[in-house]
Every structure is written in C-alpha cells, then in structure tokens.
C-alpha positions in Angstrom: 10.5 -186.6 -21.4 9.3 -183.9 -23.8 11.6 -181.0 -24.8 10.1 -178.6 -22.3 10.8 -181.1 -19.5 14.4 -181.6 -20.7 14.9 -177.8 -20.6 13.4 -177.6 -17.1 15.5 -180.5 -15.9 18.7 -179.0 -17.3 17.9 -175.7 -15.7 17.2 -177.4 -12.3 20.5 -179.3 -12.6 22.6 -176.2 -13.4 21.0 -174.2 -10.5 21.4 -177.2 -8.2 25.1 -177.6 -9.0 25.7 -173.9 -8.6 23.8 -173.6 -5.3 25.5 -176.6 -3.7 28.9 -175.4 -4.9 28.3 -172.0 -3.3 27.2 -173.7 -0.1 30.2 -176.0 0.2 32.6 -173.2 -0.9 31.2 -171.1 1.9 32.1 -173.8 4.4 35.6 -174.3 2.9 36.4 -170.6 2.7 35.3 -170.0 6.3 37.4 -172.9 7.6 40.4 -171.7 5.6 40.1 -168.2 7.0 39.7 -169.6 10.5 42.8 -171.8 10.4 41.8 -175.1 8.8 43.2 -175.6 5.3 41.9 -179.1 4.7 39.2 -178.1 2.1 41.5 -175.5 0.6 44.1 -178.1 -0.1 41.3 -180.2 -1.7 40.5 -177.3 -4.1 37.1 -176.6 -2.6 37.6 -172.9 -1.8 36.3 -172.4 -5.3 33.1 -171.8 -7.3 34.4 -174.4 -9.8 32.0 -177.3 -9.3 34.4 -180.0 -10.3 36.2 -180.5 -7.0 32.9 -180.6 -5.2 31.4 -183.1 -7.8 34.6 -185.3 -7.6 34.1 -185.5 -3.8 30.4 -186.3 -3.9 29.4 -187.6 -7.5 26.4 -189.5 -6.2 25.0 -186.7 -4.1 25.7 -184.0 -6.7 24.9 -185.7 -10.0 23.2 -189.1 -9.7 20.7 -188.5 -7.0 19.6 -185.1 -8.3 18.9 -186.4 -11.8 17.0 -189.5 -10.5 14.9 -187.4 -8.1 14.0 -185.0 -10.9 13.0 -187.8 -13.2 10.8 -189.3 -10.5 9.4 -186.2 -8.7 10.0 -183.2 -11.0 12.4 -181.5 -8.5 16.0 -182.1 -7.3 17.4 -183.3 -4.0 21.0 -184.4 -3.2 23.9 -183.5 -1.1 27.6 -182.4 -1.0 30.3 -182.0 1.6 33.5 -180.2 2.4 36.3 -181.9 4.3 37.6 -180.4 7.6 40.0 -181.3 10.3 38.1 -182.8 13.3 41.0 -182.0 15.6 40.7 -178.3 14.6 37.0 -178.4 15.1 37.4 -179.9 18.6 40.1 -177.4 19.5 38.1 -174.4 18.2 34.4 -175.3 18.5 33.2 -171.7 17.9 35.3 -171.4 14.8 33.8 -174.7 13.6 30.3 -173.2 14.3 31.1 -170.2 12.1 32.3 -172.7 9.4 28.9 -174.5 9.7 27.0 -171.2 9.4 28.9 -170.1 6.3 27.2 -172.7 4.0 23.6 -171.7 4.7 24.7 -168.1 4.6 25.7 -168.6 0.9 22.3 -170.0 0.2 20.6 -167.0 1.9 22.6 -164.6 -0.2 21.5 -166.4 -3.4 17.9 -166.4 -2.2 18.0 -162.6 -1.6 19.7 -161.9 -5.0 17.1 -164.0 -6.8 14.3 -162.4 -4.8 15.4 -158.9 -5.7 15.5 -159.9 -9.4 12.0 -161.2 -9.2 10.6 -158.4 -6.9 12.1 -155.7 -9.1 10.7 -157.2 -12.3 14.1 -157.7 -13.9 13.6 -161.5 -14.1 10.5 -160.8 -16.2 12.2 -158.6 -18.7 15.4 -160.5 -19.2 14.8 -163.1 -21.9 14.8 -166.6 -20.5 15.6 -165.5 -17.0 12.3 -166.1 -15.1 12.5 -169.9 -14.8 16.2 -170.2 -13.7 15.8 -167.2 -11.3 12.6 -168.7 -9.8 14.3 -172.1 -9.3 17.3 -170.3 -7.8 15.1 -168.5 -5.3 13.0 -171.6 -4.3 16.0 -174.1 -4.2 18.2 -171.8 -2.1 15.4 -170.9 0.3 14.8 -174.6 0.8 18.5 -175.3 1.3 18.8 -172.4 3.7 15.9 -173.4 5.9 16.6 -177.2 5.8 20.2 -176.9 6.7 19.4 -174.7 9.7 17.3 -177.4 11.3 19.2 -178.1 14.6 19.6 -181.8 14.2 22.6 -183.8 13.1 24.1 -184.0 10.5 22.6 -180.7 9.3 24.5 -177.5 9.7 22.0 -176.1 12.3 23.2 -178.6 14.9 26.8 -177.5 14.3 26.0 -173.8 14.7 24.6 -174.2 18.2 28.1 -174.3 19.9 28.5 -170.7 18.9 26.3 -169.9 21.9 28.0 -172.2 24.4 31.2 -172.1 26.4 34.2 -173.9 24.8 34.0 -176.7 27.3 30.3 -177.3 26.8 30.7 -177.0 23.0 33.3 -179.7 23.0 31.1 -182.1 25.0 28.2 -181.3 22.8 30.1 -182.1 19.6 31.4 -185.4 21.1 27.9 -186.3 22.1 26.4 -185.4 18.8 29.0 -187.1 16.5 27.6 -190.6 16.8 26.1 -192.3 13.7 22.9 -193.1 15.5 22.1 -189.4 16.0 22.7 -188.6 12.4 20.3 -191.2 11.2 17.6 -190.1 13.8 18.3 -186.5 12.8 17.7 -187.1 9.1 14.5 -189.0 9.8 13.2 -186.2 12.1 14.1 -183.5 9.6 12.4 -185.4 6.7 9.2 -185.6 8.8 9.2 -182.1 10.2 10.5 -180.0 7.3 7.4 -180.0 5.1 5.3 -178.5 7.9 8.0 -176.0 8.7 8.8 -175.0 5.1 5.3 -174.5 3.8 4.4 -171.3 5.8 7.9 -169.9 5.2 7.5 -170.5 1.4 4.1 -168.9 1.4 5.4 -165.9 3.2 8.4 -165.6 0.8 6.1 -165.8 -2.2 3.8 -163.1 -0.8 6.8 -160.8 -0.4 7.9 -161.5 -4.0 4.5 -160.8 -5.5 2.4 -158.6 -3.2 -1.3 -159.0 -3.9 
C-alpha cells in the first residue's frame, strides 16, 4: 500500500469503529432504559470502543482490515448482549432495543450529510474524506440493518407492530440457526439492488445538480 492508501485505510477504520460502537451502544442503552441491564453490566452502554472490540475482536478489527485490503472498503460486525428471557417477556421493548442501533447510524448519517450539504466539510482542513466515509458507511449500516430478515435488526423490529402473543411466537419461530443463515444469504443478494438507488438519491440531495 502507498501512503495515500494507508491514510484512507486508517480513516475508514476509525470511522468504522466509531460507527459500530454508536450502533451497539444504542442497543445497549435502549435495553438498559427498558429494564435489561445485561449490556450495561458488560460496559457497553458507552462510546468507548474497547468493550465492544473485546466482545467482537474478529468482527470489529480483523475482518474490517482484511476486507479493506482486498476490496478498498470495510465490512464487519459487532454485537451487544441482552437477556433473552427479558426479550421474550417484553417483545415490544426488545423491538425498541433493536431499532435503537440503526437509529444511531441514521443520526450519524444526518450529521455527516448536513456537514457536506452546508459546505463545512469542504472548508475544515482534512474533514472531507472522513465526513464522506461517515455518511456513506452509516447510510449503508442503517439501510442494511433494517432489512427484515434474521439476524438483522429489521427482523427484530417487526414485533413492535404485533400483539404480545404474536410477537412471542414470531421470535420463537425466527430464532433458529437455519433462518439466520438463509437471512444473511438473502440480504447479501438483495442489498446491492436495494442500496444503489437509495445511495444515488442521497448523493443527489447532498450535491444538487
């Protein structure tokens, strides 16, 4: 790698760590406020990335670095623990917890978008690349995680619109390893076709004309 690629890779990594930390801290904070202290006790109600990295070192460090070296962009994963008994007892609270992660990514997308749209990212020295990556990565994380297939957050948000009894049956049905594997395969195939027009629309709003 040349120096420019190293700088770009380091920028991607910092933005990735920050964005996934916000996502998981959102899950953890929502669960804590709604009665489940599992993630709080694990130190994940925090924007400190270390507790999140310690929980998922492969998904937050190794895979992102390898994916950037191979493809020029980063992919990976993170997770926040929760009490499954709490989620079964309060399925709508668990749905709010699921929605809190993508909500954090949406907030970061909007902040980055405002910085770009207002021109501030252009005039602050060295800000354009990290702000641009912050916008694109969090838009991607927001849209991808809202896909309504397991194990993505979108599938766990759906009980918010069901009765408690139906939500419990839905969660029991969905929490089978086979469905998670099928869900990831489906998301991997469908997402590029879904994200491309959303990305195009977002960029047109950032830079009209």
